[in-house]
Structure formats: C-alpha cells, structure tokens
Residue, then its C-alpha position, 0 to 999 in steps of 0.5 A: m420475483s420470477l425465476n428468470s430474475v434470479p440469475s441476474l441477481i446472482l450475477a450482480a452479487i458476484a460482480t459486486l463482490v469482485f469489484s469491491d475486492l478490487a477497490q480494497a487497494e490503491l496500488v501506486p507506482v513510485k515515480w521519483d522527481a528530478h531530485g530523487h524524491f517521492v512525496r504524496e498524500f493519500r486518503i485511506e478509507p476504513g478497511k482499505f490500504v495503499e501500496a507504493c512500489e518500485k523496482l530498486p537495484r542493489g546498493t540503493q538506499v531509500a530514506w522514508r517517513f510518513q505521518s497520519a492522524v490515524p494509526l495505521n499498519f505499515n510495512v516495507h516488503y518484497h517477494e521472493g517466489k512465494d516468500v514475503h520478506f519485511p525489511a520494516k513492519k509495525d502495526q498501529v503507528a501514526a508516524l514512523d521513519g527509517t531507511l531501506k538498504v537494498e541488498l537484493e534487486q527486487d520490487y519493494c513496496w511500502m504499504w499502509s492499512n487502515k484498520s480504524a473506523g474512519p478515514a486516514v489522511l497519510q503523508v509519505t516522503l521517500e528519498r532515493r540515495 
C-alpha cells in the first residue's frame, strides 16, 4: 500500500462512520388521515430505532397503541431547551397502549428502539382526539 492511498482510506472510514450513524434512525413525520388516525408498520433492524413526531397544540389527546413480536424500548418524549420530558417510557415491551394528554404545545415523538439481535416488525396506531 502506498502512502498516497492512506488519506483515501481514512476518508472512506470517516464517511462510513458518519453514514452508518445516520442510518441508525428512521425519523417519520406523523401524517394524520381524514379521521385523525396515523397507522403504520415499521421494520426496525437490530440496534436501530424509529421515531414518529408531530407538533401538537395544548388540549390535544392522542390515543396510541403498538405491538411487535420482539420486545422494544419505547417512549413518548418532547424537548424543552436541553431538557427531555417523557410522558411515557417503558423498556422491553412487545405491546402497550395509552393516551397522551398534551399540556404544552410541543413537538412530541413516539420512539421505539430495537435492542434485540434480530429485526422487529412494529405496528403502530395513533388516534388524534
């Protein structure tokens, strides 16, 4: 290997690290149908996550439920400055449901992380009220 090829190898390694980090997440905007529903199925590879986000006005309620054959880490969160708040959070669950009652207008995100060794198929339903 010549010394001229070393910078190319370093650049390739850096690009691989940067792009592999970007591939860790699937960020999905919540798009409500005409009836106020968001229904999706996601495939989450091992070590990756999916996050569905929407800005919600105060007073909104969103009933949510999900299921997967593989237990996932789950949370509903929003950011206030550098602080992260979790209206719901549960690790290693294959199914769960609840209702988010929006007290502050914020961008809220539903997030699932796959810490298992295999892929997970996730079915999600959000219902805006």
